[in-house]
N, C-alpha and C positions, 0 to 999 in steps of 0.2 A: 501758521499751519491750519489748514482747512479741517474743521471737525468732522469726524466720521460717525454715523449712526450705527449703533449695534441694535438691530431690529428684533432679534430673537435670541434666546439663550437657554441653556439647560446645564445640568451638572448631575454626576452620578459618582458616588463614593461610598466608602464603608459607613459614613454617617447618615446617608440618606439618598433617596431617588428623588431628583427634581430639586427645583429651587426652593420651594416652601419647606420641604423636609429638611433641607440643608441648612436654611436660615434658622429653623427652630432648634436644630441640633447645636448650631453655633452660639445662639443666644442662651442655651441652657448649658453651654460648656461641656456638652456630651461627646465623649470620645468614641471613635469607631474601632479602637484597637482591641484585639483579642489575642490570647496566647496562640503562637503559631501552631497550625495544625495541617500545614500545607506541604504535600509532597513528601511526607515522612519526616520533616524537618521540625524539631521541637525546641529551637532556640529563639528567644525573644518573643516579640509581639508583631502582628500584621494587621493591616487595614483591609479586610477581605469583604468584597461585595458578594452578598448572598445570591446563590442560584445562578451564577454566571455560567457554570458547566451545563446547566439544564436549558440555557436559552438557545433556541434554534433560529438560525438565519433564514430568511425568506427573500425570494426575488433575486438572488445572486447565485453564482456558481458554488457547488459544494466545496470546492477547493478553498474558499475563503474562510472556512470554519477554523477558528483558533480563539483562544481565550481573549485576546486583545480586541479583535473584530466583534466578538460577542459582547464585550464590555461597551464598545463604542455604539453598537446597535441598540443595546438597552438604554444608553443615554439619549439617543435620538428619539425614542419613543416617549420621552417625558416632556411636559410642559408644551405639548403641541408643535414641537420643533419641526417634525416631518411635514406637517400641513403648512408651516410658514415657508419652508424651503419650496414645497410644491408651488405655493402662490408666487414666490419670487421667480421660479422657473417658467411659469406661464407668463409673467411680466417681462423678464429679460430674455428669455430663451436659454435653453440648456447649455449651449455653448458659451454663454457670457457669464456663467457662474463658475468660479474657481473653487478649488478645495486645497487648503493649506493646513497641514496638521503637524504636530509635534508628537514624537514618540522616542523612547530611548530603548525599550525592549522589544517593541513590535510583538510579533508572535513567537518569540524564541522558545516558549514552552513547548510548542508543537515540534520544534527541531530536537529539543532535549529528549522528548518521548521518542521521536523517530531514531535518533542514534541509539538509544537503548534497545530498539527493536531491530537494528541492523542485522541482515542475514549474515551469520558467521562465515558462510562459504563464499557468497558472491560479493559481500561487502557493501551491498546496496541497501538503502533505507526501505521501509515498507512502501509498496506500490501506491498507497493512497496519500503519501506524503507530498504536499504541494508547496515547495520552498518559496517560489515566487508570490504566492498569494498568502502566506502566513509568516514565515520568519523574515523575509525580506523587508527592509525598513520602508519600502515603498508600498507595502501591502495595505497599510491603513488608509491613505488617501484613495488608492484604486478601489478599495472596498466600499468606502462611503460614496464615492462618485457613482459606483454601480447601484449601490442601495437607494441613493436619492435621485437616480436618473440624470445625473449632471455630466456635461460633456466639455467643460472649460479646462484650462490648464491645472495641473496638479503639482503639489510639492510636499515632500516630506522633510521635516526639520529634525535632526537628531542631535542635540546639544545638551545632553545629560539632564539636569534639573531645569535648565532653562528652555527646554524644547518648545513648549507650548507658548510661553511668553514671547519667544523669538518668532514663532509662527504668526503672531499678531503684527509684529513689525513687517515681516515679509508680505502679509496680506495688504497692509497699507500701501507698500511700495508698488504692488501689482495693480492696485486700484488707481493710484496716482499716475502710473505709467499708461493706464488705459488698457491694460491686458484683459480686464474684466470689468463687470458692473456691479458684481456682488461676490462675496467669498464666504464659503463655510469655513470657519477657522476655530482652532482649538486643539485637542490632543487627547491621547489615551496612553496609559502604561498599565500593565498587568502583572500579576505575581509570576515569578518564574524561579527556578532553582539557582540559575546564575547569580541573580541579584541577592537572593537570600543567603546562599552558601558564600558568595563573594564577600559580603559585608561581614558576615560571621567570621571568616578566615582572616579578615583584617582587623578583628577584635573590636569592631565597632557596633555590635549588637549586645545590649544589656542582658 
């Protein structure tokens, strides 16, 4: 099997922004878990990335605004990742760079909020709710392609906890098949009530 180079990478989670902060937290055995204070839920602990709600997306349609896309955008801004993708785009061309990303929740929080605000008479969600660009599982790769100016093939992988690791497998297959010359690969998942309340109802939250 021919080795493939990972030429750039970044990470964002409750233990830190970027590779260095994440490494330091791991070496110090520092947890990012805090008592749950999300969406009125007071059960168990969560790994919450600070200030996701305050993050503003730039250079993409406003309809993409949801917690999951905001989280992915914050990650891209660490470790010079955007600049590396720009260099790859200049070298290969926007149409030869694919985006393969894993997610299990996508932007479902936006749908949860929209359903709570459904018009009781018409039955319609709020006018500003953009299901295709938020809750839809394909939202994440569409968003990052728009954010990074990429025009190659897109794929969203939703395979529960293995979503992002499976995305790396599919990215390799695309490269070997010649569908693209480079791939932005990874994943994002964000807090939502369905996940928190679902696991709590199953008795799986301490």
